[in-house]
PDB file as gemmi writes it, atoms N, CA and C in Angstrom:
CRYST1    1.000    1.000    1.000  90.00  90.00  90.00 P 1                      
ATOM      1  N   MET A   1       2.457  16.359   3.781  1.00  0.00           N  
ATOM      2  CA  MET A   1       2.293  14.939   3.522  1.00  0.00           C  
ATOM      3  C   MET A   1       0.804  14.602   3.625  1.00  0.00           C  
ATOM      4  N   ALA A   2       0.377  13.667   2.826  1.00  0.00           N  
ATOM      5  CA  ALA A   2      -0.996  13.175   2.885  1.00  0.00           C  
ATOM      6  C   ALA A   2      -0.959  11.653   2.798  1.00  0.00           C  
ATOM      7  N   TYR A   3      -1.863  10.997   3.519  1.00  0.00           N  
ATOM      8  CA  TYR A   3      -1.913   9.534   3.558  1.00  0.00           C  
ATOM      9  C   TYR A   3      -3.337   9.083   3.289  1.00  0.00           C  
ATOM     10  N   PHE A   4      -3.484   8.070   2.438  1.00  0.00           N  
ATOM     11  CA  PHE A   4      -4.804   7.580   2.061  1.00  0.00           C  
ATOM     12  C   PHE A   4      -4.816   6.053   2.070  1.00  0.00           C  
ATOM     13  N   GLU A   5      -5.927   5.461   2.488  1.00  0.00           N  
ATOM     14  CA  GLU A   5      -6.172   4.023   2.355  1.00  0.00           C  
ATOM     15  C   GLU A   5      -7.629   3.833   1.966  1.00  0.00           C  
ATOM     16  N   PHE A   6      -7.855   2.946   1.011  1.00  0.00           N  
ATOM     17  CA  PHE A   6      -9.209   2.656   0.552  1.00  0.00           C  
ATOM     18  C   PHE A   6      -9.388   1.154   0.417  1.00  0.00           C  
ATOM     19  N   VAL A   7     -10.602   0.669   0.639  1.00  0.00           N  
ATOM     20  CA  VAL A   7     -10.941  -0.735   0.447  1.00  0.00           C  
ATOM     21  C   VAL A   7     -11.596  -0.871  -0.919  1.00  0.00           C  
ATOM     22  N   GLY A   8     -11.164  -1.866  -1.698  1.00  0.00           N  
ATOM     23  CA  GLY A   8     -11.684  -2.074  -3.042  1.00  0.00           C  
ATOM     24  C   GLY A   8     -13.191  -2.182  -3.076  1.00  0.00           C  
ATOM     25  N   ASP A   9     -13.783  -1.540  -4.075  1.00  0.00           N  
ATOM     26  CA  ASP A   9     -15.234  -1.531  -4.207  1.00  0.00           C  
ATOM     27  C   ASP A   9     -15.656  -1.877  -5.635  1.00  0.00           C  
ATOM     28  N   ASP A  10     -14.940  -1.377  -6.609  1.00  0.00           N  
ATOM     29  CA  ASP A  10     -15.261  -1.582  -8.020  1.00  0.00           C  
ATOM     30  C   ASP A  10     -13.934  -1.852  -8.719  1.00  0.00           C  
ATOM     31  N   LEU A  11     -13.520  -3.108  -8.760  1.00  0.00           N  
ATOM     32  CA  LEU A  11     -12.144  -3.436  -9.114  1.00  0.00           C  
ATOM     33  C   LEU A  11     -11.945  -4.017 -10.507  1.00  0.00           C  
ATOM     34  N   SER A  12     -12.975  -4.136 -11.299  1.00  0.00           N  
ATOM     35  CA  SER A  12     -12.829  -4.723 -12.634  1.00  0.00           C  
ATOM     36  C   SER A  12     -13.407  -3.790 -13.689  1.00  0.00           C  
ATOM     37  N   LEU A  13     -12.719  -3.717 -14.815  1.00  0.00           N  
ATOM     38  CA  LEU A  13     -13.195  -2.973 -15.977  1.00  0.00           C  
ATOM     39  C   LEU A  13     -12.787  -3.779 -17.201  1.00  0.00           C  
ATOM     40  N   GLU A  14     -13.747  -4.154 -17.991  1.00  0.00           N  
ATOM     41  CA  GLU A  14     -13.487  -4.969 -19.172  1.00  0.00           C  
ATOM     42  C   GLU A  14     -12.380  -4.348 -20.018  1.00  0.00           C  
ATOM     43  N   GLY A  15     -11.450  -5.177 -20.436  1.00  0.00           N  
ATOM     44  CA  GLY A  15     -10.354  -4.723 -21.282  1.00  0.00           C  
ATOM     45  C   GLY A  15      -9.128  -4.248 -20.522  1.00  0.00           C  
ATOM     46  N   THR A  16      -9.190  -4.270 -19.179  1.00  0.00           N  
ATOM     47  CA  THR A  16      -8.036  -3.868 -18.376  1.00  0.00           C  
ATOM     48  C   THR A  16      -7.677  -4.988 -17.406  1.00  0.00           C  
ATOM     49  N   LYS A  17      -6.460  -4.948 -16.885  1.00  0.00           N  
ATOM     50  CA  LYS A  17      -6.057  -5.902 -15.855  1.00  0.00           C  
ATOM     51  C   LYS A  17      -6.499  -5.344 -14.515  1.00  0.00           C  
ATOM     52  N   SER A  18      -7.260  -6.100 -13.775  1.00  0.00           N  
ATOM     53  CA  SER A  18      -7.826  -5.620 -12.515  1.00  0.00           C  
ATOM     54  C   SER A  18      -6.855  -5.821 -11.352  1.00  0.00           C  
ATOM     55  N   PHE A  19      -7.148  -5.124 -10.267  1.00  0.00           N  
ATOM     56  CA  PHE A  19      -6.407  -5.353  -9.025  1.00  0.00           C  
ATOM     57  C   PHE A  19      -6.579  -6.803  -8.594  1.00  0.00           C  
ATOM     58  N   ILE A  20      -7.751  -7.367  -8.802  1.00  0.00           N  
ATOM     59  CA  ILE A  20      -8.027  -8.757  -8.411  1.00  0.00           C  
ATOM     60  C   ILE A  20      -7.039  -9.693  -9.099  1.00  0.00           C  
ATOM     61  N   GLU A  21      -6.862  -9.515 -10.400  1.00  0.00           N  
ATOM     62  CA  GLU A  21      -5.911 -10.345 -11.156  1.00  0.00           C  
ATOM     63  C   GLU A  21      -4.476 -10.059 -10.741  1.00  0.00           C  
ATOM     64  N   THR A  22      -4.156  -8.792 -10.541  1.00  0.00           N  
ATOM     65  CA  THR A  22      -2.783  -8.396 -10.240  1.00  0.00           C  
ATOM     66  C   THR A  22      -2.272  -9.040  -8.963  1.00  0.00           C  
ATOM     67  N   VAL A  23      -3.108  -9.096  -7.931  1.00  0.00           N  
ATOM     68  CA  VAL A  23      -2.668  -9.663  -6.655  1.00  0.00           C  
ATOM     69  C   VAL A  23      -3.201 -11.070  -6.422  1.00  0.00           C  
ATOM     70  N   ASN A  24      -3.883 -11.623  -7.444  1.00  0.00           N  
ATOM     71  CA  ASN A  24      -4.436 -12.971  -7.355  1.00  0.00           C  
ATOM     72  C   ASN A  24      -5.345 -13.115  -6.126  1.00  0.00           C  
ATOM     73  N   ALA A  25      -6.255 -12.146  -5.966  1.00  0.00           N  
ATOM     74  CA  ALA A  25      -7.147 -12.136  -4.799  1.00  0.00           C  
ATOM     75  C   ALA A  25      -8.199 -13.225  -4.904  1.00  0.00           C  
ATOM     76  N   LYS A  26      -8.471 -13.828  -3.764  1.00  0.00           N  
ATOM     77  CA  LYS A  26      -9.530 -14.833  -3.672  1.00  0.00           C  
ATOM     78  C   LYS A  26     -10.851 -14.125  -3.379  1.00  0.00           C  
ATOM     79  N   ALA A  27     -11.942 -14.821  -3.576  1.00  0.00           N  
ATOM     80  CA  ALA A  27     -13.272 -14.239  -3.412  1.00  0.00           C  
ATOM     81  C   ALA A  27     -13.520 -13.716  -1.992  1.00  0.00           C  
ATOM     82  N   ASP A  28     -12.877 -14.317  -0.997  1.00  0.00           N  
ATOM     83  CA  ASP A  28     -13.105 -13.892   0.387  1.00  0.00           C  
ATOM     84  C   ASP A  28     -12.082 -12.876   0.887  1.00  0.00           C  
ATOM     85  N   GLU A  29     -11.292 -12.296  -0.008  1.00  0.00           N  
ATOM     86  CA  GLU A  29     -10.264 -11.329   0.371  1.00  0.00           C  
ATOM     87  C   GLU A  29     -10.653  -9.920  -0.071  1.00  0.00           C  
ATOM     88  N   ASP A  30     -10.305  -8.951   0.754  1.00  0.00           N  
ATOM     89  CA  ASP A  30     -10.477  -7.548   0.402  1.00  0.00           C  
ATOM     90  C   ASP A  30      -9.144  -7.005  -0.094  1.00  0.00           C  
ATOM     91  N   ILE A  31      -9.212  -6.058  -1.007  1.00  0.00           N  
ATOM     92  CA  ILE A  31      -8.010  -5.395  -1.501  1.00  0.00           C  
ATOM     93  C   ILE A  31      -7.997  -3.988  -0.926  1.00  0.00           C  
ATOM     94  N   ILE A  32      -6.887  -3.646  -0.289  1.00  0.00           N  
ATOM     95  CA  ILE A  32      -6.716  -2.309   0.271  1.00  0.00           C  
ATOM     96  C   ILE A  32      -5.652  -1.599  -0.547  1.00  0.00           C  
ATOM     97  N   PHE A  33      -5.984  -0.388  -0.974  1.00  0.00           N  
ATOM     98  CA  PHE A  33      -5.077   0.426  -1.774  1.00  0.00           C  
ATOM     99  C   PHE A  33      -4.736   1.667  -0.972  1.00  0.00           C  
ATOM    100  N   GLY A  34      -3.470   1.908  -0.774  1.00  0.00           N  
ATOM    101  CA  GLY A  34      -3.054   3.073  -0.010  1.00  0.00           C  
ATOM    102  C   GLY A  34      -1.906   3.784  -0.685  1.00  0.00           C  
ATOM    103  N   TRP A  35      -1.806   5.073  -0.413  1.00  0.00           N  
ATOM    104  CA  TRP A  35      -0.664   5.809  -0.920  1.00  0.00           C  
ATOM    105  C   TRP A  35      -0.379   6.995  -0.019  1.00  0.00           C  
ATOM    106  N   VAL A  36       0.861   7.439  -0.096  1.00  0.00           N  
ATOM    107  CA  VAL A  36       1.325   8.585   0.670  1.00  0.00           C  
ATOM    108  C   VAL A  36       1.835   9.608  -0.334  1.00  0.00           C  
ATOM    109  N   VAL A  37       1.501  10.871  -0.121  1.00  0.00           N  
ATOM    110  CA  VAL A  37       2.005  11.952  -0.956  1.00  0.00           C  
ATOM    111  C   VAL A  37       3.008  12.729  -0.108  1.00  0.00           C  
ATOM    112  N   PHE A  38       4.254  12.717  -0.533  1.00  0.00           N  
ATOM    113  CA  PHE A  38       5.314  13.450   0.157  1.00  0.00           C  
ATOM    114  C   PHE A  38       5.626  14.734  -0.600  1.00  0.00           C  
ATOM    115  N   PRO A  39       6.099  15.758   0.096  1.00  0.00           N  
ATOM    116  CA  PRO A  39       6.417  17.013  -0.590  1.00  0.00           C  
ATOM    117  C   PRO A  39       7.624  16.911  -1.516  1.00  0.00           C  
ATOM    118  N   SER A  40       8.472  15.885  -1.320  1.00  0.00           N  
ATOM    119  CA  SER A  40       9.647  15.713  -2.184  1.00  0.00           C  
ATOM    120  C   SER A  40      10.149  14.280  -2.090  1.00  0.00           C  
ATOM    121  N   LYS A  41      10.936  13.895  -3.070  1.00  0.00           N  
ATOM    122  CA  LYS A  41      11.538  12.559  -3.066  1.00  0.00           C  
ATOM    123  C   LYS A  41      12.500  12.417  -1.889  1.00  0.00           C  
ATOM    124  N   GLU A  42      13.197  13.486  -1.561  1.00  0.00           N  
ATOM    125  CA  GLU A  42      14.151  13.444  -0.450  1.00  0.00           C  
ATOM    126  C   GLU A  42      13.445  13.145   0.874  1.00  0.00           C  
ATOM    127  N   ILE A  43      12.305  13.776   1.082  1.00  0.00           N  
ATOM    128  CA  ILE A  43      11.543  13.527   2.313  1.00  0.00           C  
ATOM    129  C   ILE A  43      10.986  12.108   2.308  1.00  0.00           C  
ATOM    130  N   ARG A  44      10.525  11.633   1.144  1.00  0.00           N  
ATOM    131  CA  ARG A  44      10.055  10.251   1.039  1.00  0.00           C  
ATOM    132  C   ARG A  44      11.179   9.276   1.379  1.00  0.00           C  
ATOM    133  N   ASP A  45      12.363   9.495   0.802  1.00  0.00           N  
ATOM    134  CA  ASP A  45      13.491   8.598   1.062  1.00  0.00           C  
ATOM    135  C   ASP A  45      13.868   8.595   2.538  1.00  0.00           C  
ATOM    136  N   LEU A  46      13.830   9.769   3.164  1.00  0.00           N  
ATOM    137  CA  LEU A  46      14.136   9.859   4.591  1.00  0.00           C  
ATOM    138  C   LEU A  46      13.100   9.087   5.413  1.00  0.00           C  
ATOM    139  N   ALA A  47      11.830   9.247   5.068  1.00  0.00           N  
ATOM    140  CA  ALA A  47      10.771   8.516   5.777  1.00  0.00           C  
ATOM    141  C   ALA A  47      10.948   7.012   5.599  1.00  0.00           C  
ATOM    142  N   ASN A  48      11.284   6.571   4.390  1.00  0.00           N  
ATOM    143  CA  ASN A  48      11.478   5.140   4.138  1.00  0.00           C  
ATOM    144  C   ASN A  48      12.634   4.567   4.953  1.00  0.00           C  
ATOM    145  N   LYS A  49      13.598   5.407   5.325  1.00  0.00           N  
ATOM    146  CA  LYS A  49      14.703   4.951   6.172  1.00  0.00           C  
ATOM    147  C   LYS A  49      14.314   4.963   7.646  1.00  0.00           C  
ATOM    148  N   LYS A  50      13.574   5.996   8.056  1.00  0.00           N  
ATOM    149  CA  LYS A  50      13.260   6.172   9.476  1.00  0.00           C  
ATOM    150  C   LYS A  50      12.126   5.272   9.974  1.00  0.00           C  
ATOM    151  N   VAL A  51      11.096   5.110   9.187  1.00  0.00           N  
ATOM    152  CA  VAL A  51       9.905   4.388   9.654  1.00  0.00           C  
ATOM    153  C   VAL A  51      10.227   2.968  10.120  1.00  0.00           C  
ATOM    154  N   PRO A  52      10.979   2.155   9.347  1.00  0.00           N  
ATOM    155  CA  PRO A  52      11.245   0.782   9.820  1.00  0.00           C  
ATOM    156  C   PRO A  52      12.063   0.734  11.110  1.00  0.00           C  
ATOM    157  N   LYS A  53      12.803   1.790  11.414  1.00  0.00           N  
ATOM    158  CA  LYS A  53      13.632   1.815  12.622  1.00  0.00           C  
ATOM    159  C   LYS A  53      12.876   2.350  13.838  1.00  0.00           C  
ATOM    160  N   ASP A  54      11.696   2.891  13.628  1.00  0.00           N  
ATOM    161  CA  ASP A  54      10.904   3.440  14.726  1.00  0.00           C  
ATOM    162  C   ASP A  54      10.409   2.289  15.594  1.00  0.00           C  
ATOM    163  N   PRO A  55      10.699   2.316  16.912  1.00  0.00           N  
ATOM    164  CA  PRO A  55      10.286   1.209  17.785  1.00  0.00           C  
ATOM    165  C   PRO A  55       8.777   0.964  17.779  1.00  0.00           C  
ATOM    166  N   ARG A  56       7.983   1.987  17.495  1.00  0.00           N  
ATOM    167  CA  ARG A  56       6.529   1.804  17.440  1.00  0.00           C  
ATOM    168  C   ARG A  56       6.137   0.880  16.292  1.00  0.00           C  
ATOM    169  N   MET A  57       6.935   0.853  15.244  1.00  0.00           N  
ATOM    170  CA  MET A  57       6.643  -0.019  14.105  1.00  0.00           C  
ATOM    171  C   MET A  57       6.775  -1.477  14.502  1.00  0.00           C  
ATOM    172  N   THR A  58       7.733  -1.793  15.348  1.00  0.00           N  
ATOM    173  CA  THR A  58       7.900  -3.173  15.813  1.00  0.00           C  
ATOM    174  C   THR A  58       6.631  -3.639  16.502  1.00  0.00           C  
ATOM    175  N   GLU A  59       6.055  -2.775  17.331  1.00  0.00           N  
ATOM    176  CA  GLU A  59       4.821  -3.135  18.033  1.00  0.00           C  
ATOM    177  C   GLU A  59       3.671  -3.364  17.062  1.00  0.00           C  
ATOM    178  N   LEU A  60       3.622  -2.566  16.003  1.00  0.00           N  
ATOM    179  CA  LEU A  60       2.537  -2.687  15.030  1.00  0.00           C  
ATOM    180  C   LEU A  60       2.741  -3.848  14.069  1.00  0.00           C  
ATOM    181  N   VAL A  61       3.980  -4.036  13.620  1.00  0.00           N  
ATOM    182  CA  VAL A  61       4.258  -5.015  12.570  1.00  0.00           C  
ATOM    183  C   VAL A  61       4.437  -6.426  13.115  1.00  0.00           C  
ATOM    184  N   ALA A  62       4.976  -6.573  14.304  1.00  0.00           N  
ATOM    185  CA  ALA A  62       5.245  -7.907  14.845  1.00  0.00           C  
ATOM    186  C   ALA A  62       4.024  -8.824  14.794  1.00  0.00           C  
ATOM    187  N   PRO A  63       2.850  -8.387  15.252  1.00  0.00           N  
ATOM    188  CA  PRO A  63       1.692  -9.287  15.174  1.00  0.00           C  
ATOM    189  C   PRO A  63       1.306  -9.634  13.730  1.00  0.00           C  
ATOM    190  N   LEU A  64       1.601  -8.735  12.803  1.00  0.00           N  
ATOM    191  CA  LEU A  64       1.237  -8.975  11.405  1.00  0.00           C  
ATOM    192  C   LEU A  64       2.164  -9.975  10.729  1.00  0.00           C  
ATOM    193  N   THR A  65       3.359 -10.167  11.289  1.00  0.00           N  
ATOM    194  CA  THR A  65       4.315 -11.086  10.679  1.00  0.00           C  
ATOM    195  C   THR A  65       4.388 -12.439  11.388  1.00  0.00           C  
ATOM    196  N   ASP A  66       3.598 -12.618  12.431  1.00  0.00           N  
ATOM    197  CA  ASP A  66       3.533 -13.902  13.130  1.00  0.00           C  
ATOM    198  C   ASP A  66       2.860 -14.900  12.191  1.00  0.00           C  
ATOM    199  N   PRO A  67       3.563 -15.986  11.810  1.00  0.00           N  
ATOM    200  CA  PRO A  67       3.000 -16.951  10.860  1.00  0.00           C  
ATOM    201  C   PRO A  67       1.655 -17.532  11.284  1.00  0.00           C  
ATOM    202  N   ASN A  68       1.378 -17.542  12.577  1.00  0.00           N  
ATOM    203  CA  ASN A  68       0.113 -18.085  13.064  1.00  0.00           C  
ATOM    204  C   ASN A  68      -1.026 -17.064  13.030  1.00  0.00           C  
ATOM    205  N   LYS A  69      -0.707 -15.793  12.758  1.00  0.00           N  
ATOM    206  CA  LYS A  69      -1.718 -14.743  12.800  1.00  0.00           C  
ATOM    207  C   LYS A  69      -1.710 -13.879  11.540  1.00  0.00           C  
ATOM    208  N   LEU A  70      -1.163 -14.356  10.454  1.00  0.00           N  
ATOM    209  CA  LEU A  70      -1.050 -13.526   9.251  1.00  0.00           C  
ATOM    210  C   LEU A  70      -2.418 -13.072   8.758  1.00  0.00           C  
ATOM    211  N   ILE A  71      -2.540 -11.771   8.495  1.00  0.00           N  
ATOM    212  CA  ILE A  71      -3.788 -11.240   7.952  1.00  0.00           C  
ATOM    213  C   ILE A  71      -3.614 -10.794   6.502  1.00  0.00           C  
ATOM    214  N   PHE A  72      -2.372 -10.816   5.990  1.00  0.00           N  
ATOM    215  CA  PHE A  72      -2.134 -10.510   4.592  1.00  0.00           C  
ATOM    216  C   PHE A  72      -0.837 -11.157   4.153  1.00  0.00           C  
ATOM    217  N   ASP A  73      -0.681 -11.301   2.862  1.00  0.00           N  
ATOM    218  CA  ASP A  73       0.514 -11.914   2.271  1.00  0.00           C  
ATOM    219  C   ASP A  73       1.357 -10.799   1.663  1.00  0.00           C  
ATOM    220  N   GLY A  74       2.418 -10.424   2.349  1.00  0.00           N  
ATOM    221  CA  GLY A  74       3.281  -9.335   1.908  1.00  0.00           C  
ATOM    222  C   GLY A  74       3.874  -9.546   0.527  1.00  0.00           C  
ATOM    223  N   SER A  75       4.007 -10.780   0.082  1.00  0.00           N  
ATOM    224  CA  SER A  75       4.580 -11.024  -1.252  1.00  0.00           C  
ATOM    225  C   SER A  75       3.627 -10.583  -2.361  1.00  0.00           C  
ATOM    226  N   ARG A  76       2.360 -10.298  -2.010  1.00  0.00           N  
ATOM    227  CA  ARG A  76       1.389  -9.841  -3.005  1.00  0.00           C  
ATOM    228  C   ARG A  76       1.199  -8.330  -2.946  1.00  0.00           C  
ATOM    229  N   MET A  77       1.958  -7.662  -2.094  1.00  0.00           N  
ATOM    230  CA  MET A  77       1.893  -6.206  -2.024  1.00  0.00           C  
ATOM    231  C   MET A  77       2.637  -5.613  -3.216  1.00  0.00           C  
ATOM    232  N   VAL A  78       2.190  -4.449  -3.661  1.00  0.00           N  
ATOM    233  CA  VAL A  78       2.806  -3.760  -4.790  1.00  0.00           C  
ATOM    234  C   VAL A  78       3.314  -2.416  -4.283  1.00  0.00           C  
ATOM    235  N   TYR A  79       4.518  -2.038  -4.699  1.00  0.00           N  
ATOM    236  CA  TYR A  79       5.124  -0.787  -4.245  1.00  0.00           C  
ATOM    237  C   TYR A  79       5.678  -0.035  -5.440  1.00  0.00           C  
ATOM    238  N   GLY A  80       5.658   1.263  -5.366  1.00  0.00           N  
ATOM    239  CA  GLY A  80       6.299   2.078  -6.395  1.00  0.00           C  
ATOM    240  C   GLY A  80       6.342   3.525  -5.977  1.00  0.00           C  
ATOM    241  N   GLY A  81       7.339   4.232  -6.454  1.00  0.00           N  
ATOM    242  CA  GLY A  81       7.438   5.677  -6.262  1.00  0.00           C  
ATOM    243  C   GLY A  81       7.136   6.347  -7.596  1.00  0.00           C  
ATOM    244  N   PHE A  82       6.398   7.431  -7.553  1.00  0.00           N  
ATOM    245  CA  PHE A  82       5.987   8.111  -8.777  1.00  0.00           C  
ATOM    246  C   PHE A  82       6.267   9.599  -8.668  1.00  0.00           C  
ATOM    247  N   GLN A  83       6.574  10.220  -9.809  1.00  0.00           N  
ATOM    248  CA  GLN A  83       6.709  11.659  -9.907  1.00  0.00           C  
ATOM    249  C   GLN A  83       5.425  12.237 -10.447  1.00  0.00           C  
ATOM    250  N   PRO A  84       5.063  13.454 -10.029  1.00  0.00           N  
ATOM    251  CA  PRO A  84       3.831  14.049 -10.563  1.00  0.00           C  
ATOM    252  C   PRO A  84       3.880  14.156 -12.086  1.00  0.00           C  
ATOM    253  N   PHE A  85       2.733  13.912 -12.700  1.00  0.00           N  
ATOM    254  CA  PHE A  85       2.605  14.022 -14.144  1.00  0.00           C  
ATOM    255  C   PHE A  85       1.568  15.098 -14.470  1.00  0.00           C  
ATOM    256  N   ILE A  86       0.366  14.902 -13.971  1.00  0.00           N  
ATOM    257  CA  ILE A  86      -0.706  15.887 -14.078  1.00  0.00           C  
ATOM    258  C   ILE A  86      -1.366  15.963 -12.718  1.00  0.00           C  
ATOM    259  N   GLN A  87      -1.687  17.164 -12.263  1.00  0.00           N  
ATOM    260  CA  GLN A  87      -2.312  17.293 -10.949  1.00  0.00           C  
ATOM    261  C   GLN A  87      -3.417  18.336 -11.005  1.00  0.00           C  
ATOM    262  N   SER A  88      -4.520  18.012 -10.378  1.00  0.00           N  
ATOM    263  CA  SER A  88      -5.630  18.955 -10.236  1.00  0.00           C  
ATOM    264  C   SER A  88      -6.130  18.871  -8.814  1.00  0.00           C  
ATOM    265  N   ASN A  89      -6.361  19.971  -8.191  1.00  0.00           N  
ATOM    266  CA  ASN A  89      -6.869  19.996  -6.821  1.00  0.00           C  
ATOM    267  C   ASN A  89      -8.361  20.255  -6.770  1.00  0.00           C  
ATOM    268  N   GLU A  90      -9.036  20.076  -7.873  1.00  0.00           N  
ATOM    269  CA  GLU A  90     -10.485  20.297  -7.915  1.00  0.00           C  
ATOM    270  C   GLU A  90     -11.217  19.001  -8.103  1.00  0.00           C  
TER     271      GLU A  90                                                      
END                                                                             
């Protein structure tokens, strides 16, 4: 498994729809892009079931969902599962 998170740095390219437009980001907001690479769909599905039930997640997520302390709007998050198409390790 591999996990990555990046903060937006160069988010617009003429002729394409940008991350800024996609999530309707304001000028004072940062866009964070993250992804996880699982060895198989089965392992991904298992992780998606187990992670929300892990008691440590409650400790991490609870402060993020407090309406008085929100640091992001979950309704603007984007999710998807993808199958490999082309891969290069160089």
